N, C-alpha and C positions, 0 to 999 in steps of 0.2 A: 760561727757566722753562716756557714753553709748548712748546717742543721737548721738554724732559724729559718733560712730561705725555703728549704725543703717543707718545713712545718706550715709556713705561709702559703706554699703552693698547694698543700693538702687541704686548704680551706675549701668548703662547699660552695659557699657563696662566690668565690672566685672562679670555680670550675663553671657555675652557672652563667656567670657573666661572660667568660670566654666562649662557652656554647652558643650564648645568645648573639654574640659578635659573629661567629661562624655562620649562624643562621641567617642574620642580615647580609652578609656577603654573599651567601649562596642565593638568597633571593634576588640580589642585585644582578647576579650572573644569569639568574632565569629570565631577567627582563631585557638585558643588553646582549646581543648576538655576541657569541664567543668564537674566536679564531677566524675573523674575516679579514679582507684586505683592508687597508688604510682608507682606500677611496670609498669603500662601503660605508664606512663611519662618517666621512666627509659629506657624503651625499645623503645621509639618513639623519644625522643629528646637526641640524643647522643652527639651532637656537644659540643663543649667547648668554653666558652668566658672567656679569661684571666685565663686559666687553670682550670675554674670552670664549671662543667657540667651544660648545659643549664636547665635540669629538677630540678637541686637543686634551681636555680634562680627562676624558676616557682613556686616551692613549698614555698620558701621563701617569695616572693613577693604575694603570694596568688592568682596567675594568674590560678590556677587549680580551684579555687572557687571564682572568681572575685566578684559576685554580692551578696556575703554575707561577704566580707572582711570589717574590720573596716574603712579602708581609703575610699573606694567606698561609704559606708554609710555616712561618713562625707562629701564627695562631694555632695551627693544628699541633705544633711541637709543643706548646704552652699547655694546650689541653691534654695532650698525651702525658706530659710529665706531672700535671696536676693529678691526673687519675692514678699515675703509678705512685706518686707520693702518698695519695689518699689510701691506696690499697696496702702499701707497706707500712705506713705509720699509723693507721688507724683500723683498716679492716682485718688485716692479718693478726695483729695483736688481740683485737676483739674476739676472733674466732678461737685463737689459742685460749683465752681467758674463758670462752664459753665451754670448752671441751674438758675443763678441770672439774674434778669431783670434789666437792666442800662438804664434808660432814661435820656439822655443828652439833657439839655435845654439851657445851657449856651455855648457861643462861646469858652471860654477858655478850656471847657472840650474836644471839638474836637481837639484842638490844641496839647493835650497830646497824641493823637494816633500816631501810627508810619508811617502812610500813609497819603498822602495829600487829603484834602477835597474840591471839587469844589461844592459851593453851587448854586443851581438854583431852581427856583420855580416850584413846582410840584403839581399836584392835589392829595389830600390824597387818594381818591378812585383809581385813577390810580397807584399810589405807591403800595398801598396795594394789588391790583390784580397782578401786576407783581411779587411781592415777593412771594405771594402764588403760582403764576404760576411756578415759579422757585423752588418750594419744600422747601421754608422757613417756620418755624413755626413763627406766628406773633402775637405780643401783642401790643395793642393800649391803650395810656393814653391821652385822650383829643385829641390834634392834634400831639401828639408824638408818634412815632413807635418804637418798639425793635423786631428785627427779628434775627433768628438763624436758622442753619441747621447743621447737622453732629454730633447731640448729641450722636447717637448710636455708633459713633467711639470713644467716650470717654468711653462708658461702654464696648465696645468689649474688650480692652486690660484687664480690670478687670475680665471679665468673662474668658478669656484664662488663666490668672495667677491663678484664683482660681481653675480651671480645672487641671493645671499642679501641683499645690501644693496638690490636692487630690490624683492624680496618684502617686506623690513622697510619700506622707505619706503611702499610700495603699502598695506600693512596699517595703518601709521600714518595715512596720508592718509585712507583709508576710515574709520578710527575717529574722526577729528577732524571729517571733512567729510561724512560719509555719514549715512543714516537708514534706517530700516526701518519699514514701515506695514502693518498688517493690516486689511482692510476686508471686511466681510459686507455684500453689496449684493443685494437683490432684483432680478431681472430687469425690464428696461425702465426701471430708475431711473438718474438722473444723480447723479454723486458727485464730491467732491474728496477730496483727501489729508487725512485728519483723525486717524485712529486710529493715532498714532505710538508704537511700542513701544520703539524706541531710536533716538537721534540723538546726533550727535557736538557738541562745544562750538561748532564753527564751521559747523555744518550749516545750510543754508536750504531751506526746505520750498517747493517751486515750486507756484505757484497754477495748477494745471491742472485742466480739466474732463474727465470721462470719462462714458460712458454704457454701461450693460450692455443690450445688444441682445436677447440671448437666451442660455439656460443649458440644456444637455441631458446626458444621460448615456447611456453604452453598458454594457450588463450581458452577463455570461457565461451560459452556459446553465444554470449552476447557481444563478443569481441573484445572483452577486457582482458588484460594480461592476468593470468593466475600465477604463474611462477617462470622464472628464468634461471638457466643452468650454464655454468662455464666448466668446461673439462680443462683443468690445469695441471702442468707438470713441473716439478722441481728439477733443474738440471745441474750437474757437477761442472767442474772447470773444464772437461773434455767434451761437453755438450751432451752428455748421456743422461737418460731419465733415471733419477733416483727414487722418485715418489710421484704418484700420480692420483688425482681425485676429481670427481664431478661435484662442484659446490653449487650451492643454491642458497636463497634467502634462509637464514636461520640453520644453515648446514655448512659451517665454515671448514677450511682446512687447517688442521691444528699441526704446527711444527714444534720443535723444541722451544724455540724462543719467539715465534710469530703466530700471529692468527690472521688467516686470509678470509675475509667476508666478501660475499656478493652484494653489491650495493645498488648498482644501476645498470643500465644498458643505453645504447644508442646506435645510430647510424652515421657512417662517415661519407659513404658515397655509393656510387652505383659502377658496374663494369658493363660496357657494351662493346660489341664486336662487329666491324664493318668488313665484309669480305665479298665485295662486288667483283664482277668479271673485269673491269677496267682497273681496279685498284688492288694492291695486296692486302693481306690480312693487317687490320689496324685493331688495337684494344684501346678503348676510352675508359678512363677512369674519372668520373664526373663527381665533383664535390657538391655537397648538399647543405642547406641551412635547415636548422630546427626552429619550430614554433610551437608554441603551447595555445590550445583553444578547448574549451569546454573540459578542461582537466585531461586532455589527451595530447600526446605528442604527435606532431605533424613534420614531415620533412619535404621540403620543396626544392627542385632543381631544374634546370633547362637542359635540353639536348643540344649538343654542339652543331654548328653549322657545318655540314659535310661539304656543301658547294653553295655558290651564291643564290641559286634558285630555291634552296631549302627555307621554309619558314621555321621560326622559332616556335618550339613546344615546350610545355611546362610539364614535369613529372611530380605527381604528389605521392608520398608514401606514408601508410598509416601504422605500419608495423613492419616486422621482419619476417614475415611468413612467405615472401617470395613473390608478392604481388605489387604492381604500381598502377597508378591511374595516369592516363594521358590526356591533357587538355591543349587546346590550341591558345594562341597568344591573346585571344579575346576571353578566355576562361571558359570556353565550351567543351563540354566532355567529348572525348573521342573514343576512348575504349579502355579496358583493364586488360593488362598483360602479365604474364607469369615469366618465372626464369625459363629461358629457352625458347620464348617466343620471338617472332620478328615484330619490329615496330612498324612494318610496312602498312601504308595507306595510299591513297591517292596522291598525297603531297610528298610522301617520303619513300615511295616504293623503290626509286633507283638507288638510294643510299644503302638498303640492305642491311640495316642495322639490327642486331639481335641483343636482347636483354639477357645477360649471362650469369650475373650474381649481384647481391646486396652486401656491400661492405659493412657489417656490423661490428659494433665494438662492445666491450663488456667493462663495467665499473668494478673495480677491485679495490677494497680497501685492506691495507696491510698494516697490522697493529702490533706493537710489542708492548707488554705491560709487565714488568718483572715483579710487581706487587700484588698481581691478581690472585696467586694462590694464598698469600697472607690474608686477602680481603675475604676469600671464600672460607678460609679457616675461621676468621673472627665470625661471620655470619653462622657457620655450623657450630662453633663453640657456643655461640648465644643461644642457639636453640636446643 
């Protein structure tokens, strides 16, 4: 019974059918956004099918997280088992049969072949020369020859099957045991892995401690961001640094079981200092709001009212290079100021406010994928 099931799974048509189903599912996953909040699907997919909101169908079928659903993993498993059965029951026996030498010496042996034989007298040396010249592998036993070519074509499908099976196993292992976390951390802050956006059924979140030592950006002459960097440290249980690296886009920090990527950046607020003669030193941390315009990030905030006579002023920040732009409440430009400058003018000179820092943050993606080595091995084995 089991042998019959394995023979059925080794069917080429079945493997192609499963592969087509996987391709259809992957295409659905490319159209429907993955790993979003439920509210996103409620606001995006408002149409109804048979009086059922489409977003409910997406959630019920798992189309919001296709690559981790049980039925997609079953499809991958069936495809892998089908390839394994095909390799063991068909490809390996065919390879073994092809490597045997069959020296036919009787006339009735040739009569069993599926093609006609025209016998003619040839010289052995002339025959062997022509076979070798046509890229045949030649074996000779007395006056009998055995020649073959194309053995590599028997090995090729086996290599392809093994590589695909490794990729499938790696993808399944990563889906079941891996996780993905996205953290937005201000510089100089210590953090743990908390904001999990995707995790497998059997995944375990490591209790590691990190510190963002610094964050900075490099800009082009046109004012566009060219690259951003994060100086990050791994800390032990006593708070001591055990590993440190400056990461950037496409240059992650590789740990034993984690990969830490630089993904994004942002600005959380401003620091201002007031040190007038009549008032003690006061440090203000002003929150800001982000908006996007013309594919650029812009942050907007307002100065605090130091006294009742102080008018409200608007601060606009275009990047984290240490410069902000000051506007009045009517939107009229006042001036640009840098870190360390006073905000003083005819309206706010008595407040003696000084711009001391931009509180920037870095976007860190922490990923664990136990199956990535199998996937790389599968691609390497295939090449």
